[in-house]
N, C-alpha and C positions, 0 to 999 in steps of 0.2 A: 852787249852785254853778255856777260857768261851769267848763264842762268840761275846758277848755284846761290848767285848774289838773292835770288830771292828767296830760299829758305834759308837764310841765315837765324829770323828769327823764331824760327823752328827748331834748331839744335840748340844746346846746352852749351858748347866749345866750340865756337866760329871757329878757330885755329886750327882746334886737332881735329873738324870736319875737311875744311879744306886742305890741309897736308895731308890729311887721308886720301884726299880723290886725287891726289897730284899722284899717289905712290901708286906702282904696278901692282898688279892684282896677281897675289899667290896663283900656282898652277896647283890644279886641285883634279882628282880621280877620284869615282867611286867605285867601291866592289858591288860586281854583279851577284848578287846571291844564286841568282838561278845557278849560276856555272864556276861558282868557288865561293869560298869562306874568305874574311877579312886575313884570319891568319895565313891561308893559302897563298894568298895576294901579298901579304908581307914577307914571306919564303919564295917565292917567287921574283920580287923584287930583290932580295938579298942576293939569290941563285947570278939573277940578271946583274949587278950590281947600279940596279937604277934606285938613286937618293929618295929616300920617302922620311918622312915625319907622319905620325897621326895625327888626326886631328882628336882634339878631346872632347870635344862633346859628342863626336856620333866614330863609332868603332870601322863604319864601313866607307869612310875617308881620308885618302890619304895626301898631302901637300907633298908637292915634288920640286923641289927648290932647282933643279934644271931646267925646270918648264916639259914642253914637248912631250904631252900624257899620253898621244897617240904613239911614240918612240918606241917600244917595249914590245915584248913577246904575249906576257900576261894581256894587253891589249886587244893587240891580234886574235886571242883566243877567246876572247868576248869574256873575259872575268872582270874589268875594270872599263870606264866606261866616264872620257871629263866633263866634267859638270863644276859647274863653279859652288863651292859650300852655301852660301845665299838661295841658291835655286833649290837644293832640296827640300827647305821649309816646307812650300806649297803643297806635297803629297805627305811630309809630316803630317801638317793640320786634317789633309782627306784624312788620311788612315784609312786608303780600302780593301778590305777583305779580300780574301781567295773565294771564289766562287759567283762574286758579287758583277754590279753590271753596271761599269763606269763608261763617260764620256770626258775626253777631252777634248775640248771645242779648237783650242789653238793648239796644235800638237807639234808641230813639225819644228825642231829635224828633229827630236825625240826623247832629247836627256829625262823630260820629266814624264814623257809616257811611258819608258823603259822601265824610270823607277818607280811605276806604279804596277807594270808587269811584276816586276821583282817583290813588291810587296804583297801581292796578290797571289804569289809562288806560281805564275802564270793558268791562275784557274780563273774562272769567270769570261767575262767577254770584257775587254776594251776595246773602246768604240774611241779610236785614232784619227780627229780631225782635224783638217785645215784647207782652208782656200787658195791657197800657192800651191797648184800643180809641179813647181818645178821644187821647192819644199820638200815635197812630200816622197822626191825619190831617198833624198837624205834621212829622212825618218824608215824610211820600209828597209837602208842598207843599216841604217845601228840595231833596228828590231831583228833583225838576220843576222848581223855581228853576234848579241846578244844573246840569241837560241830563245828568243821569243817567239810565243805560239797563240797567246789569245788574245791576239790585239787584229780586230779589223779597220782598215783604212780609208778613210771615207774624204771625198773632196766634196766638201759644199759651204758656201756662207753661214757661218754659225750663225747669224741673225735670224736665218730662216730654216734654221736644220730640219731636217724631215726624218723621221723615225722609221717612212713606210719602207723603205729597205730592209729594217729590219726583223725579230721574229719577235719584239717588244714593243712596248712603250712606253717605258719610263723606265730612267736607269737610278739606283741605287745612292749613286753619288757624282757630280761631273766638278773638272777641275776649270778654271777659267785665268789660265793665264796670258795674259792680255796684250795683245798689241798697243806697245805705248812710246814714247819720248826718250826711253834707253838711259834718263839723266843714271840712273845708277849706275851705269856701266862704262861709266868715263873711265875708272882704272884700268881697262883694257882696252877701250876704246875712245879715244879723248876727242876722236874728233865729232862724237854726236853732241856735244857743250858748243860746234863751232856751226853743226847743220843745225840747230836750235831755232824754234821760234813758237811765238804765241797760238798761231794760226794752227800749227800742227799741233800744236798739245788739244785745242778745241775739235780741230775735227776729228782725233783718232777717240777722244774723250766720247764719242756721240757713237762712234762704232762697238767701245768698250761695255755704254749701256744696253744695245740689243743684244752683242753676246750674251751679257749676263742674265738679261733677264729671260732670255730663252734659257738658257740655263737653269733657269728655277722654274720653268714651264717643263722643262724636258725633265723635270726630277721627282720621283715617290715624294707622297706629303710624308714629310720625317727622316726624306732624304738629305746630304750634305750637298752644297756648294761650295768652293771656296775660291776666290777671288785674287788674286797676285796683277803684280806688276814689278816691274823695274824702273821706276822713276819715283822723285819726291812728290810732284805735282798732286796738290788736292783736287785740281780740276778731273784729275784720271785715277784718284783713288778715292778719298772720301766724299767728293761731290759726288761719282759712278755709284755709290755705296749707297748714298742720300736717295737720287733719282730710284734707284730699285727697290727700297723700299719703300717709297710711296704708292710705287705703280705693281707690285707685287707681291704677293702672299708667303712675305718671311721674313725671319728674323736675323740680326750678329747676336752669335752666340759668345762666350769666355771659348777660352782655348789657351796652354800653353807652346810656345816653343823653347828649343835648349839654348837662346841667343839672348841676350840683351838686347830690349826693345823700348821704343816709343811708343805710346800712345795716338790712335787716329786722334787728326783735329777736328773740331765742330766748327771752327771761324777762318775763314780767307777772304780775301779780297773785296770783305763787305758781304760774303754771303755767309749764309748759317747752315751747317746739315743737321739731322738729327743727331742726339746726344749718342745712340748708342753705337755710335760709330768710334767711341774711342777704343770700343773691344778690337777695335783690327789693332794690327799691330806694323811700325814703320821699326826698320832697319837700316842703321846710320854706317859707314864705312869705319870711323873713328873708335865705335865702339867695340868692335866686335871683329878687326883687320879684315872685310869683306868689301862686296857690291852695296850698295844699295839697292833698297828693297821695301818691298808692302806686302801684307799680307791682309784676310780678316777669312773667316768662315761662318757663312752662313746655314741657317737650319728650314727647308721649306716648311710650311702651314699645309693642313689639310682642309682649305677652303678655295682652292685654286682653281681656274679653270686653265688648265695645261695647255689646251693647242696642239697637243702631242698627235700626232701622226700627220699632221695639214701638210 
């Protein structure tokens, strides 16, 4: 079974959805404002003969019709980083500020980590964690190439993350861009549909619940946690939010994204979820010519037992 068949009841135009999922994904780069401005990147692309098109909803993004985001000198000099359009959304929702303490729980290979550092003006403390030691080498390489100095790299299971090695006990903000079944990446990696299993969806959902719960616990009262995946599966999206809302001191909040989105769903496969999951955003490929994505923003309450430092 093609897993996309599961989600036809969730989309407004099934034919457009399936057609978009079959089209190749445009190649996109993000400007690294620590090193250059979008205007300087445009100038460099023009000088180097690199075909480029600005993305209308984000002045720091450029589509490269010829592909190969790493095959030009602005990339080599750390002025740009290859990153999907839809992948920049979690950091926009997180809205990190210079001087804050921010945790990227599942950070490698570092596209969102480096975007967070950029938004922080490379000031404050950004803890970039991943449980996969091999993938951390890619994160370190990207951070170094882009000139990032405020990042601390850690190798822990985010479900049991300890702040003891750090000089503080709580974060101002946390991002959980969770490992998932990756159905939304089918435009760049069609193999994910062939390799998909419902057993994997259920298995990874358990991990997602643990990581998001730990992020809420490790964030100060009044702080922000953003949860995102690149899957359409409600088991990995709304069901994860529903679980954490029931077990941790937090709430889903409204937020805006500069793309056309659909609200989270409250019913799926005989299960019902907290009504507030409609505040989450579903991004479908046919709406914005992007990959598929899911994003939610939570505010941490003031009555939690943090477990921080454990």
